[in-house]
Backbone bond lengths (Angstrom), bond angles and torsions (degrees), N, CA, C in turn:
res aa  C-N    CA-C-N  psi(-1)  N-CA   C-N-CA  omega(-1)  CA-C   N-CA-C  phi
1 M - - - 1.456 - - 1.531 110.80 -
2 M 1.349 117.06 -45.82 1.461 119.54 -179.59 1.528 111.64 -66.80
3 A 1.333 117.73 -34.15 1.460 120.12 178.61 1.511 110.88 -63.94
4 A 1.328 116.80 -40.56 1.467 120.64 179.00 1.524 109.92 -66.65
5 L 1.324 117.37 -40.65 1.455 120.85 178.43 1.526 111.20 -64.66
6 N 1.315 116.84 -39.90 1.464 120.48 176.60 1.526 111.85 -61.00
7 L 1.320 116.54 -42.99 1.464 120.53 178.50 1.525 111.22 -64.24
8 I 1.317 117.52 -38.81 1.464 120.71 177.96 1.518 110.40 -63.80
9 L 1.329 116.40 -44.21 1.469 120.12 179.65 1.526 112.18 -66.84
10 I 1.323 117.26 -40.16 1.462 120.39 176.46 1.528 109.89 -62.69
11 G 1.323 116.77 -39.61 1.464 120.67 177.91 1.513 111.52 -64.96
12 A 1.326 117.15 -40.35 1.464 120.84 178.45 1.533 111.40 -64.92
13 I 1.328 116.49 -41.83 1.455 119.97 178.22 1.533 110.02 -65.46
14 S 1.328 116.77 -40.81 1.462 120.28 178.61 1.522 111.12 -61.87
15 M 1.317 115.75 -43.06 1.454 120.51 -178.96 1.541 111.05 -64.01
16 T 1.323 116.92 -44.32 1.458 118.51 -179.32 1.528 111.09 -67.66
17 S 1.315 117.34 -35.14 1.469 119.94 176.22 1.526 110.85 -66.65
18 L 1.329 116.37 -37.46 1.456 120.41 177.99 1.529 110.84 -65.90
19 V 1.330 116.98 -41.16 1.468 120.68 177.96 1.528 110.05 -64.56
20 A 1.325 117.50 -43.47 1.465 120.92 178.15 1.522 110.90 -62.18
21 S 1.313 117.23 -41.53 1.452 120.92 177.39 1.517 111.45 -61.65
22 A 1.319 117.01 -42.89 1.466 121.50 179.61 1.523 111.12 -64.83
23 F 1.328 118.00 -41.49 1.450 120.75 178.60 1.531 111.22 -63.34
24 F 1.334 116.60 -47.01 1.463 119.75 179.60 1.535 111.34 -63.78
25 F 1.337 116.75 -36.29 1.451 119.49 177.55 1.539 111.18 -65.81
26 R 1.333 115.75 -39.17 1.459 119.04 176.61 1.529 111.41 -64.16
27 F 1.339 117.17 -41.70 1.462 120.77 176.99 1.527 110.73 -63.13
28 W 1.350 117.00 -37.12 1.458 119.97 178.23 1.529 110.69 -65.59
29 R 1.331 115.94 -41.47 1.475 119.15 179.56 1.526 111.72 -62.54
30 E 1.331 117.78 -32.88 1.464 121.77 179.74 1.523 111.99 -78.37
31 T 1.342 117.92 -37.15 1.458 120.34 -172.10 1.535 113.96 -109.50
32 R 1.321 116.94 -20.73 1.479 122.99 -173.94 1.539 111.48 59.02
33 D 1.331 116.69 29.26 1.450 122.20 176.75 1.521 108.94 -87.84
34 R 1.346 116.42 124.93 1.468 120.38 -176.74 1.539 113.09 -61.10
35 L 1.309 117.19 -25.86 1.456 120.14 178.16 1.525 110.56 -55.61
36 F 1.318 116.60 -46.82 1.448 121.03 -179.38 1.535 111.83 -67.35
37 L 1.309 116.98 -37.99 1.460 119.92 179.07 1.537 111.12 -65.20
38 L 1.321 116.48 -44.04 1.457 119.35 -179.80 1.528 111.78 -68.05
39 F 1.333 117.52 -36.87 1.451 120.54 175.41 1.529 110.00 -64.41
40 S 1.314 118.01 -40.93 1.452 122.37 177.88 1.522 110.26 -61.27
41 L 1.326 117.24 -44.35 1.465 120.25 178.15 1.523 111.54 -64.41
42 A 1.321 117.07 -39.42 1.463 119.94 179.91 1.532 110.94 -62.48
43 F 1.309 117.11 -42.94 1.465 118.89 178.29 1.514 112.08 -70.87
44 A 1.343 117.74 -31.57 1.462 120.75 176.35 1.538 110.11 -66.40
45 V 1.314 116.92 -39.50 1.470 119.99 175.95 1.523 109.37 -61.62
46 D 1.313 117.38 -40.09 1.467 120.85 178.96 1.526 110.88 -63.79
47 V 1.325 117.18 -37.28 1.478 119.77 177.44 1.524 109.93 -60.81
48 F 1.324 117.37 -47.67 1.470 119.69 -178.63 1.533 110.72 -66.44
49 D 1.311 116.74 -33.89 1.472 120.32 175.99 1.534 110.54 -61.69
50 R 1.314 116.67 -46.57 1.481 120.94 -178.73 1.531 111.41 -69.43
51 I 1.315 117.45 -37.03 1.474 119.51 177.24 1.514 110.24 -65.38
52 G 1.323 116.52 -41.93 1.462 119.26 176.63 1.514 112.39 -62.17
53 L 1.319 116.26 -38.04 1.457 120.42 176.94 1.525 110.86 -65.12
54 A 1.304 117.57 -42.40 1.459 121.38 -178.59 1.525 111.68 -68.27
55 L 1.316 117.80 -33.60 1.451 121.26 -176.15 1.524 113.46 -86.42
56 S 1.324 117.66 -8.87 1.466 119.19 -179.41 1.519 109.97 -73.55
57 E 1.317 115.65 154.42 1.470 120.46 -177.52 1.519 111.56 -64.71
58 R 1.321 115.49 -45.45 1.468 120.68 178.48 1.522 108.23 -125.16
59 P 1.323 117.46 92.12 1.464 119.52 -178.64 1.531 112.23 -59.83
60 N 1.315 114.72 129.19 1.461 120.41 -178.97 1.520 108.02 -136.86
61 E 1.320 117.28 108.50 1.462 122.14 -179.05 1.524 112.10 -62.68
62 G 1.320 117.82 -23.42 1.445 121.22 -174.96 1.521 114.43 -91.35
63 H 1.327 117.51 7.35 1.472 120.28 -179.01 1.520 110.64 -66.00
64 P 1.336 117.82 134.53 1.478 119.91 -176.43 1.514 114.74 -59.25
65 L 1.325 117.62 -33.21 1.468 120.25 179.73 1.528 110.82 -63.93
66 L 1.329 116.47 -38.62 1.468 119.32 177.49 1.526 111.37 -64.76
67 H 1.326 115.45 -37.74 1.476 118.70 177.54 1.526 110.86 -64.10
68 L 1.331 116.31 -37.03 1.471 120.27 178.55 1.532 110.56 -65.35
69 V 1.315 116.59 -42.93 1.475 120.03 179.39 1.511 110.09 -65.04
70 R 1.311 117.66 -41.70 1.464 120.96 177.99 1.525 111.93 -66.89
71 F 1.334 115.99 -34.07 1.457 119.64 175.52 1.527 110.33 -61.88
72 V 1.321 117.42 -41.12 1.469 121.25 177.45 1.519 109.98 -61.80
73 S 1.302 116.89 -41.76 1.461 121.32 179.63 1.530 111.16 -62.84
74 F 1.321 116.87 -48.49 1.463 119.74 179.47 1.530 111.66 -68.51
75 A 1.324 116.92 -32.88 1.471 120.31 177.57 1.526 110.49 -65.02
76 L 1.326 117.37 -36.68 1.463 120.59 176.08 1.517 111.28 -63.11
77 I 1.322 117.40 -39.93 1.461 121.17 178.45 1.526 110.26 -65.82
78 I 1.313 117.28 -44.50 1.470 120.57 178.58 1.516 110.03 -63.94
79 L 1.326 117.95 -42.65 1.458 121.93 177.87 1.527 110.70 -60.32
80 A 1.331 117.36 -40.74 1.468 120.96 179.13 1.513 111.16 -62.57
81 I 1.325 117.40 -42.52 1.455 121.36 -179.39 1.521 110.84 -67.09
82 I 1.327 116.46 -43.95 1.469 120.10 178.84 1.528 109.99 -63.28
83 D 1.333 116.60 -44.67 1.466 120.91 179.57 1.526 111.31 -60.17
84 K 1.308 116.61 -42.13 1.470 121.06 -179.71 1.522 110.84 -64.74
85 N 1.308 117.92 -41.30 1.463 120.97 -179.39 1.527 111.16 -71.34
86 R 1.328 118.42 -34.36 1.469 119.84 177.96 1.527 111.21 -69.46
87 S 1.321 116.63 -37.99 1.470 119.07 -177.75 1.530 111.02 -68.84
88 R 1.308 118.96 -25.79 1.474 121.16 177.17 1.506 112.15 -70.67
89 R 1.323 115.96 -35.34 1.477 119.51 -178.16 1.493 112.83 -70.60
90 G 1.340 116.24 -31.77 1.454 121.35 -174.34 1.450 116.72 -76.68
């Protein structure tokens, strides 16, 4: 029962990340602002992370590889914010 619930929750998180990625990509296409593109990529990385977690034989949130993928996702968000703030100063 808990395994099925975990898969449903992972699917819901994947879906919301995919929707967020699509929205940011649409905003990037309208504005060509790199902030939106990097946010879209960060959420897309999260989607693949969650899909990989759902498809693994024994899902383990604490696996080091998952932390590395999530680090890349958060690093993209931080990079987007830094890039946006630098471009304003120039």
